[in-house]
C-alpha positions, 0 to 999 in steps of 0.5 A, a space after each residue: 500500500 506504500 504507493 497510495 501514500 506517495 507519488 504518483 498516488 498523492 500529489 499536492 496542488 494548492 496552498 492558498 494561505 497561512 494556517 488559521 491562527 487557532 489551528 482549526 483544520 478540517 480534513 475532507 475526502 472526495 469519493 465517487 465515480 471517475 469523470 463525474 465532475 467533482 475534480 472540476 468542482 474542486 478546481 472551481 472552489 479553489 481557483 474561482 474559474 471553470 476548467 473542463 479539461 482536467 485530467 481524471 484524478 489518479 490516486 489522490 490529489 491533495 489541496 489546501 484552502 480555507 473558509 470563514 465561519 459564521 463567527 468570522 473565524 478562518 477555518 483551514 480546509 484540507 481537500 483530498 480528491 480520490 479516484 473513488 473507483 471500486 477497484 481500490 475499495 480496500 485501499 481507500 477504506 484503509 486510507 479513511 481509517 488512517 487519515 481520520 477524515 472529518 467529512 466525506 463528500 460523495 459525488 455523482 453525475 446527475 446525467 449518469 445513473 451508474 455514477 449514483 450506483 457507485 455513490 450508494 456503494 460508498 455510502 453503504 461502506 462508510 455506514 457499515 458496522 465494520 467501518 464504524 468499528 474503526 472509531 471513524 465517524 465522518 460527516 457524509 454528504 451527497 453532491 450531485 454534479 452538473 446541476 446546469 444539465 438538468 434537462 439531461 438528468 438520468 438520476 431520478 430526483 425521487 431516487 436521490 431523496 429516498 436514499 438520502 432520507 434512508 441513510 440520514 444524509 444531506 444532499 446538494 446540487 452544484 455546477 462547476 460550469 456555472 458556479 452554482 452552489 460551489 461555495 455552499 457545498 464546500 462550506 456545508 462539508 466544512 461545517 459538517 466536519 466541524 460538528 463531528 470534531 465538536 459534537 453539538 456544534 451547528 456552526 
């Protein structure tokens, strides 16, 4: 498993600002099928621009950014963009246990129903007794990518709503192309991650 933790599996792409003075830091992992638009969503969040020529993530890409919480305090975000391919399930699950992520964003492409099958796969793994026994209980959310392509939707809204409700998950839509909900999605993941660090907090 050594290759998973080093190049080419792990690459650092972004360091936008100094660490927060109070050391507040949230670790977020992205999972989901390849080519669904999550890497583009991360690029839009970091660089405030649309880029549709990104190469699909191989292994894990690592980024740093920050948000300002509702109290005006800076919170550092470490973003880990994973392939999320089922082929690497055992490696990714090991990585999840080792890194102890605060939040996991599980993405899918609203125009590709099979991508939601993979999202469901990851949710079930993360909510399994085996994973929970590792004392790792991250905040989990569903992110529907390409919200600007609603007319080409292939993942029924009813399916998403039913699954999210059954598994107690928040679900949001976003578009890297238009910028719709991009800041909101990452802020929600960060706030959810903080709630796991500080149970009872809703900030």
